[in-house]
C-alpha positions in Angstrom: -0.3 -0.1 -0.1 1.4 3.9 -1.0 0.0 6.9 0.3 0.9 10.0 -1.2 0.6 13.3 0.7 1.3 15.5 -2.2 2.1 16.1 -5.6 5.4 17.1 -4.8 6.6 13.5 -4.2 7.3 12.9 -7.8 10.6 12.9 -8.9 12.9 16.1 -9.6 15.2 14.8 -12.0 15.2 11.7 -14.1 18.0 10.3 -11.8 15.3 9.6 -9.4 12.8 8.1 -11.8 15.4 5.5 -12.3 16.0 4.6 -8.8 15.3 1.6 -6.8 14.8 1.4 -3.1 15.7 -2.0 -0.9 15.0 -2.2 2.6 15.9 -4.5 5.4 12.5 -5.6 7.5 14.4 -7.1 10.5 11.6 -8.8 12.0 10.4 -10.1 8.2 13.5 -11.6 7.2 13.0 -9.7 4.1 13.5 -7.3 2.0 11.4 -4.6 0.4 11.6 -3.9 -3.4 10.6 -0.6 -4.3 10.5 1.6 -7.3 11.3 5.6 -6.8 9.5 7.0 -9.5 5.9 5.3 -8.7 7.1 4.5 -5.1 5.6 1.1 -5.0 6.7 -1.6 -3.7 7.3 -4.4 -6.3 8.9 -7.5 -4.5 9.6 -8.9 -1.4 12.7 -11.0 -1.2 12.4 -13.6 1.5 16.3 -13.6 3.2 18.3 -15.4 6.3 17.1 -14.7 9.8 16.9 -10.7 10.8 18.4 -8.9 8.2 20.2 -5.2 9.7 22.7 -3.8 7.7 22.3 -3.4 4.0 24.6 -1.7 1.4 24.8 -2.2 -2.8 28.0 -3.2 -4.4 30.3 -0.8 -5.5 29.7 -2.1 -9.4 25.9 -1.7 -8.5 25.4 -5.6 -9.2 25.2 -7.0 -5.9 23.4 -6.2 -2.2 24.7 -7.1 1.2 23.6 -7.7 3.9 23.8 -8.5 7.5 21.7 -11.6 8.8 22.7 -11.4 12.4 21.0 -14.7 13.4 22.7 -16.4 10.8 25.8 -14.8 11.6 26.5 -14.0 7.9 26.4 -11.4 5.5 23.7 -12.9 2.0 25.7 -11.4 -1.3 21.8 -10.9 -3.6 22.3 -10.8 -7.0 20.1 -7.7 -8.2 19.0 -9.0 -10.9 17.2 -12.4 -9.6 17.0 -11.3 -5.8 18.6 -14.5 -5.2 21.2 -15.3 -2.4 24.3 -16.1 -4.5 26.6 -16.3 -1.4 26.5 -16.4 2.5 29.4 -14.9 3.3 31.7 -15.6 6.5 31.3 -12.4 8.5 32.0 -13.2 12.2 29.5 -13.2 15.3 26.0 -11.0 14.6 27.0 -8.9 12.0 25.0 -5.6 12.3 26.6 -2.8 9.8 29.3 -3.4 7.0 30.4 -0.8 4.9 32.1 -1.9 1.2 35.4 -0.9 0.9 36.2 2.2 -1.3 38.1 0.2 -4.3 35.3 -2.3 -3.9 37.3 -5.2 -3.0 36.6 -5.8 0.6 33.9 -5.3 3.3 33.7 -4.6 6.3 31.3 -6.0 9.0 30.9 -4.6 12.7 30.3 -8.3 14.9 28.3 -7.6 17.7 28.9 -10.7 19.4 32.4 -11.0 19.6 33.8 -7.8 19.5 35.3 -7.3 16.2 35.7 -5.8 12.2 35.9 -8.7 9.9 37.2 -7.4 6.5 35.8 -10.0 3.6 37.3 -10.8 0.3 34.4 -10.0 -1.9 35.9 -11.9 -5.0 36.8 -15.0 -2.9 34.3 -14.7 -0.3 36.5 -15.2 2.6 37.7 -13.9 5.3 40.8 -11.1 4.8 41.2 -10.0 8.5 39.8 -9.6 12.0 40.9 -6.5 14.1 39.7 -6.7 17.9 37.6 -3.3 18.5 35.5 -2.2 21.7 32.6 -4.5 22.9 29.4 -4.9 21.0 30.4 -3.1 17.7 27.5 -1.7 15.4 28.4 1.1 13.3 31.6 1.3 11.0 32.8 3.6 8.1 35.9 4.4 5.9 37.3 7.6 5.3 37.2 8.6 2.0 40.8 8.8 1.6 40.4 5.0 2.2 43.5 5.3 5.1 41.4 4.9 8.1 38.2 2.8 8.9 35.8 3.3 12.5 33.8 1.0 14.6 31.3 2.2 17.4 31.4 0.5 20.8 28.0 0.4 21.9 28.8 -0.8 25.5 32.0 0.6 25.7 30.7 4.4 24.9 33.4 4.4 22.4 35.1 4.7 18.8 38.1 2.5 17.8 40.1 4.3 15.1 42.0 2.0 12.5 45.1 2.9 10.8 43.8 0.3 7.2 47.6 -0.1 6.1 49.1 -1.4 9.6 45.8 -2.8 10.5 46.1 -1.6 13.6 44.0 0.6 16.0 45.6 3.7 16.3 43.3 6.4 18.6 40.0 5.1 20.7 37.7 8.0 21.2 35.5 8.5 24.2 31.7 9.5 23.3 28.3 9.6 24.6 26.4 6.7 25.6 25.5 4.0 22.8 27.3 5.1 19.6 25.3 3.5 16.9 26.6 5.1 14.0 29.0 7.1 12.3 29.5 9.0 8.7 32.4 10.4 7.7 31.6 14.0 5.8 32.7 13.8 1.5 36.1 16.1 2.4 37.2 13.3 5.1 37.9 16.5 7.5 34.5 15.4 10.0 33.1 12.1 11.6 30.2 12.5 12.3 28.7 10.0 15.4 25.3 9.1 16.3 25.2 8.6 20.1 21.7 7.0 20.8 21.2 6.3 24.3 23.1 9.7 24.6 20.4 11.4 22.5 23.4 13.7 20.6 25.3 13.6 17.5 29.4 14.3 18.1 31.6 15.5 15.2 35.1 14.8 15.7 38.2 16.3 13.9 39.8 13.7 11.7 43.3 15.5 11.8 43.0 15.2 15.8 40.5 12.7 16.7 39.0 15.7 18.9 35.4 15.9 19.2 34.9 19.3 18.2 31.5 19.7 18.9 28.2 17.9 20.0 24.9 18.4 19.0 21.7 18.2 20.7 17.9 17.8 19.5 14.6 19.4 20.7 12.0 18.5 18.2 8.9 20.0 18.9 6.2 17.9 21.2 9.0 15.4 21.8 10.5 14.2 25.4 14.2 13.9 25.8 13.8 10.2 26.0 12.6 9.8 22.4 15.4 11.2 20.7 17.5 8.7 20.1 20.0 9.2 17.4 20.9 6.7 14.9 21.6 6.8 11.0 23.0 9.6 9.9 23.2 11.1 5.6 24.8 13.4 4.2 23.1 15.3 1.0 25.7 14.8 -2.3 25.8 18.6 -2.0 27.6 17.9 1.5 25.4 21.0 3.0 22.8 18.8 5.3 23.1 15.9 7.6 19.9 14.2 7.7 19.7 12.4 10.9 16.5 9.7 11.9 16.2 10.6 15.8 14.3 7.3 16.6 11.4 7.2 19.1 11.4 10.7 18.3 9.5 9.7 14.9 11.2 12.5 13.1 14.2 13.3 10.8 16.6 16.4 11.9 17.8 18.2 8.8 21.2 19.9 9.8 23.3 22.6 8.0 26.8 21.0 7.7 28.5 24.7 7.8 26.4 26.1 11.0 25.6 22.3 12.8 22.2 24.1 13.0 19.0 22.2 13.1 17.4 23.8 9.6 13.8 21.7 10.5 12.3 18.5 11.6 10.5 16.1 9.5 7.6 13.8 11.1 7.8 10.4 9.6 6.5 6.9 10.5 7.8 5.3 13.9 10.8 4.7 15.6 12.6 5.3 12.5 16.4 3.5 11.9 18.4 4.3 9.4 17.7 6.6 6.0 19.3 6.7 2.3 19.0 9.6 0.2 18.4 9.9 -3.7 21.3 10.5 -5.9 19.5 14.0 -6.9 19.5 15.2 -3.3 15.3 15.8 -3.4 14.4 13.1 -1.0 15.2 10.7 1.5 14.0 7.2 2.4 13.5 6.5 6.0 13.2 2.8 7.5 10.6 3.4 10.6 10.9 -0.1 12.6 7.3 0.0 14.7 5.4 1.4 11.6 6.3 -1.1 9.6 7.1 1.4 6.7 8.8 3.9 4.7 8.4 7.4 5.0 9.6 9.7 1.7 10.7 13.3 2.9 10.8 16.2 0.4 14.3 17.5 1.6 13.6 21.2 -0.3 10.3 21.4 2.0 11.7 19.5 4.5 7.8 17.6 4.5 6.7 14.2 4.7 5.5 13.4 0.9 4.7 9.5 1.4 4.1 6.5 3.1 4.7 3.3 1.2 4.5 0.1 3.4 7.2 -2.5 3.7 7.6 -5.4 5.6 8.2 -6.4 9.2 10.3 -4.1 11.5 12.1 -1.9 8.8 15.8 -1.1 9.6 18.1 0.2 6.2 17.7 1.1 3.3 19.7 1.5 0.1 19.4 2.9 -3.2 20.5 1.6 -6.3 20.6 3.7 -9.7 
């Protein structure tokens, strides 16, 4: 089912019309496939148990999805929707990041406090690096030299030098860091501290926290503000932050680090993705079992699309 709220839901460019949205459904053990032009569900693919992190391969051919209860990353052929491999990921993979060169998958293993690097070509483990307890968020720097991994239980972020495969710094954060995202120029790292209710910004040269962003959406109690997913618009000017049980996303001006708008979305928003032309965000709403379409220009929700049970992650493909 789809609910369109305004004519503004139409795409602003041909790029958007051509896109496909993929949503991992944590409780449904499935992936919802949605057409971005019509905002209609196309298919539902049954996959492994408890899918969460979902990313597109660098060549666009495959989806990689963490299936935590199966302790694997499933490799799905986009053209068929079929699982072509169960990649060895370590215990309880939660989030993952495809390396900048497309050769490796970096996976955070929640249960065994490790970062696992998977060689995609050989479908084998390339290496593992111990990190803090209950790792979840993971990202590689734009220059490819560094990797960061959050520790939910340890309230810290491990900074890994990839050439040496060693942790070279540990950054203390507010409570329960869930997600990390580099700015496109690599000068900042944004950390979503869920229980802390904040996003912290790190200067990547010094590894120092330079600012902490607080959120005050209208009519929302402080304990409901649980930041999780963060994505930057393609022009780098806006950060879209999922605020969990606040049932809103915050649009943050990156230059001033000020919230310019709060946009209501579905219940318990986890993660999101942004269209290639930067006009829309799509949010995975884990309790209302749907996806909200947000017009970033007008800062308004313009559509709601039914998904599976417990939407968690979103990926977009051209």
